[in-house]
C-alpha positions in Angstrom: -32.7 23.7 7.5 -29.0 24.4 6.8 -28.2 27.9 5.5 -24.5 28.7 5.0 -23.6 32.0 6.8 -22.4 33.5 3.5 -25.7 33.1 1.8 -27.8 36.2 1.1 -31.5 35.6 1.7 -34.0 38.4 1.1 -36.3 39.0 4.1 -39.4 38.2 2.1 -38.1 34.9 0.8 -39.4 31.6 2.3 -36.9 28.9 3.0 -38.7 25.8 4.2 -37.3 23.6 7.0 -35.0 21.0 5.5 -33.6 23.0 2.6 -29.8 23.1 2.2 -28.5 26.5 1.1 -24.8 26.5 0.2 -22.1 29.1 0.4 -22.5 32.4 -1.5 -26.1 31.5 -2.6 -28.5 34.4 -3.2 -32.2 34.1 -2.9 -34.2 37.1 -4.0 -37.5 38.7 -2.9 -40.6 36.5 -2.6 -38.9 33.3 -3.7 -39.8 29.9 -2.2 -37.3 27.2 -1.6 -38.9 23.9 -0.6 -37.9 21.5 2.2 -36.1 18.9 -0.1 -34.1 21.5 -2.2 -30.3 21.7 -2.2 -28.7 24.9 -3.7 -25.0 24.5 -4.3 -22.3 27.1 -4.0 -22.9 30.3 -5.9 -26.5 29.6 -7.0 -28.5 32.7 -7.6 -32.3 32.5 -7.3 -33.8 35.8 -8.4 -37.1 37.2 -7.2 -40.5 35.4 -7.4 -39.0 31.9 -8.1 -40.3 28.6 -6.9 -37.8 25.8 -6.3 -39.5 22.8 -4.8 -39.6 19.0 -4.8 -36.5 16.7 -4.4 -34.4 19.1 -6.4 -30.7 19.9 -6.5 -29.2 22.9 -8.3 -25.5 22.9 -9.2 -22.9 25.5 -8.6 -23.3 29.0 -10.1 -26.6 28.3 -11.8 -28.9 31.4 -12.1 -32.7 31.1 -12.0 -34.7 34.1 -13.2 -38.0 35.4 -12.0 -41.2 33.4 -12.2 -39.4 30.1 -13.0 -41.0 27.0 -11.4 -38.4 24.3 -10.8 -39.0 20.9 -9.3 -42.8 20.8 -9.3 -44.6 17.4 -9.8 -44.8 15.9 -13.3 -47.7 16.7 -15.7 -48.5 13.0 -15.9 -51.8 11.6 -14.8 -50.0 8.4 -13.8 -48.0 10.2 -11.2 -49.2 9.2 -7.8 -47.1 11.3 -5.4 -44.0 9.1 -5.5 -40.7 10.6 -4.4 -38.8 11.5 -7.5 -36.1 14.0 -8.3 -34.8 16.8 -10.5 -31.0 17.2 -10.6 -29.6 20.3 -12.4 -25.9 20.7 -13.1 -23.5 23.6 -12.9 -23.5 27.1 -14.5 -27.0 26.8 -16.1 -29.0 29.9 -17.0 -32.7 29.3 -16.4 -34.7 32.2 -17.7 -38.1 33.7 -16.9 -41.1 31.4 -16.7 -39.1 28.2 -17.3 -40.7 25.0 -15.9 -38.7 21.9 -15.0 -40.5 18.9 -13.5 -39.3 16.0 -11.4 -39.3 12.4 -12.7 -41.8 9.6 -12.4 -41.5 6.1 -11.0 -42.2 4.6 -14.4 -39.5 6.7 -16.1 -36.6 6.0 -13.8 -37.5 8.6 -11.1 -35.2 11.4 -12.2 -35.1 14.3 -14.5 -31.5 15.4 -15.2 -30.0 18.5 -16.6 -26.3 18.8 -17.4 -23.9 21.7 -17.1 -23.7 25.1 -19.0 -27.1 25.0 -20.5 -29.3 28.0 -21.5 -33.0 27.6 -21.0 -34.7 30.7 -22.5 -37.9 32.3 -21.3 -41.0 30.1 -21.2 -39.5 26.8 -22.2 -40.5 23.5 -20.5 -38.4 20.4 -19.5 -40.8 17.6 -18.6 -40.5 14.5 -16.4 -37.8 12.0 -16.9 -36.0 14.0 -19.5 -32.2 13.7 -19.7 -30.5 16.8 -20.9 -26.7 16.9 -21.7 -24.2 19.7 -21.4 -24.2 23.0 -23.3 -27.8 22.6 -24.5 -29.8 25.6 -25.6 -33.6 25.5 -25.5 -35.0 28.7 -27.1 -38.1 30.6 -25.9 -41.4 28.8 -25.5 -40.1 25.4 -26.7 -41.3 22.2 -24.9 -39.4 19.0 -24.4 -41.9 16.2 -23.5 -41.4 13.3 -21.0 -38.7 10.7 -21.3 -36.7 12.5 -24.0 -32.9 12.4 -24.2 -31.3 15.6 -25.4 -27.6 15.1 -25.9 -24.7 17.5 -25.5 -24.5 20.7 -27.7 -28.0 20.5 -29.0 -29.9 23.6 -29.9 -33.7 23.6 -30.0 -35.2 26.6 -31.8 -38.0 28.8 -30.5 -41.6 27.6 -30.3 -40.6 24.0 -31.1 -42.1 20.8 -29.6 -40.2 17.6 -28.9 -42.4 14.5 -28.7 -42.1 12.2 -25.7 -39.5 9.5 -25.9 -37.6 11.2 -28.7 -33.7 11.2 -28.6 -31.8 14.1 -30.2 -28.2 13.2 -30.9 -25.1 15.3 -30.0 -24.7 18.6 -31.8 -28.0 18.5 -33.6 -30.0 21.7 -34.3 -33.8 22.0 -34.4 -35.1 25.0 -36.4 -37.8 27.2 -34.9 -41.4 26.3 -35.1 -40.7 22.6 -35.6 -42.5 19.6 -34.2 -40.1 16.7 -33.8 -41.8 13.3 -33.5 -38.8 10.9 -34.2 -35.2 10.6 -33.2 -32.6 13.0 -34.7 -29.2 11.7 -35.6 -26.1 13.4 -34.1 -25.2 16.7 -35.9 -28.5 16.6 -37.8 -30.3 19.7 -39.0 -34.1 19.6 -38.6 -36.5 22.2 -39.8 -40.1 22.7 -41.0 -43.4 22.6 -39.2 -43.5 18.8 -39.3 -39.8 18.5 -38.6 -37.7 16.9 -41.4 -34.1 15.9 -41.3 -32.8 18.4 -43.9 -29.0 18.1 -43.7 -26.2 18.5 -41.2 -25.5 21.2 -38.6 -22.5 22.4 -40.6 -22.3 25.7 -38.9 -22.2 24.0 -35.5 -19.5 21.6 -36.7 -17.3 24.4 -38.0 -17.7 26.5 -34.9 -16.7 23.5 -32.9 -13.5 23.2 -35.0 -14.3 19.8 -36.4 -11.7 18.9 -39.2 -12.6 19.2 -42.8 -11.9 15.5 -43.2 -14.5 14.6 -40.6 -17.1 17.0 -42.0 -16.5 15.5 -45.5 -17.0 12.0 -44.0 -20.2 13.1 -42.3 -21.6 14.5 -45.5 -20.8 11.3 -47.4 -22.4 9.3 -44.6 -25.5 11.5 -44.7 -25.8 10.8 -48.4 -25.3 7.1 -47.9 -28.0 7.0 -45.3 -30.3 8.9 -47.6 -29.8 7.0 -50.8 -28.2 3.7 -50.1 -29.9 0.3 -50.6 -31.8 -1.4 -47.8 -33.5 0.0 -44.7 -32.2 2.9 -42.7 -30.6 0.6 -40.1 -29.1 -1.6 -42.8 -27.4 1.4 -44.4 -26.1 2.4 -41.0 -24.6 -1.1 -40.4 -22.8 -0.8 -43.7 -21.4 2.5 -42.7 -20.1 1.0 -39.5 -17.9 -1.4 -41.5 -16.6 1.3 -43.9 -15.8 4.4 -41.8 -12.8 5.4 -39.7 -14.3 8.7 -38.7 -15.3 9.0 -35.0 -18.1 11.4 -36.0 -19.6 9.0 -38.4 -19.2 6.2 -35.8 -21.2 8.4 -33.4 -24.1 8.6 -35.9 -23.9 4.9 -36.6 -24.0 4.0 -32.9 -27.0 6.3 -32.4 -29.0 4.8 -35.2 -28.2 1.2 -34.1 -29.0 2.0 -30.4 -32.2 1.4 -28.5 -35.1 3.7 -29.2 -38.8 4.0 -28.4 -39.4 6.0 -31.6 -38.4 5.6 -35.2 -36.0 8.0 -36.9 -36.1 11.1 -38.9 -34.5 10.0 -42.1 -32.6 12.2 -44.6 -34.9 14.1 -47.0 
């Protein structure tokens, strides 16, 4: 066990032998830190938190009460293999959030980027890859093997099916079930999630130029109404566009996937 002298550990907290507690870390009352856990500088673990498994938590991340971070996967194929959960910097992990380690069949790692907000009761399953600045709203669940790219927002009480990819800057409306891949900057809504447009609010807030937004809107229409299959339309766009944002959509559609795509409605 290595606890930096500047760390503040409540007397009722349990720090198991082997844990690494960095400078300026705070661990609150009745929290448990497992033997294979590393907490980087400035991490704050509030009261009644469990951080276990082969888990690393990046600098200045805050974990709120009753979160369970790094427990084994909810996967019947899991057989006790040593797998990891790696969480980046400056995340806010709110009450009752659960994040699981990976599985051998899924690459052995669950990974969360920087500057995310994981609201109360949400779940990040085994082998999920989460990008930077992602927001997962209350009581939403991301199933195993999903890829959630940078700047994605997942609305409350939504479910993301296993193996789904959600492209950069997409937004998922509340109460949506997403069963197929979502293009970058897409807007998904409805109980059986449909691709209903672009995340124009997010693009404008990000300061994307009017020209690029216009190009994305034209590309969306071409994907919705052009001739041929969805992939064939995307291939034509790749030959016609000079917008980096449209290129991002094209590359996503033409990339590898274990699911099909939500197509423009």
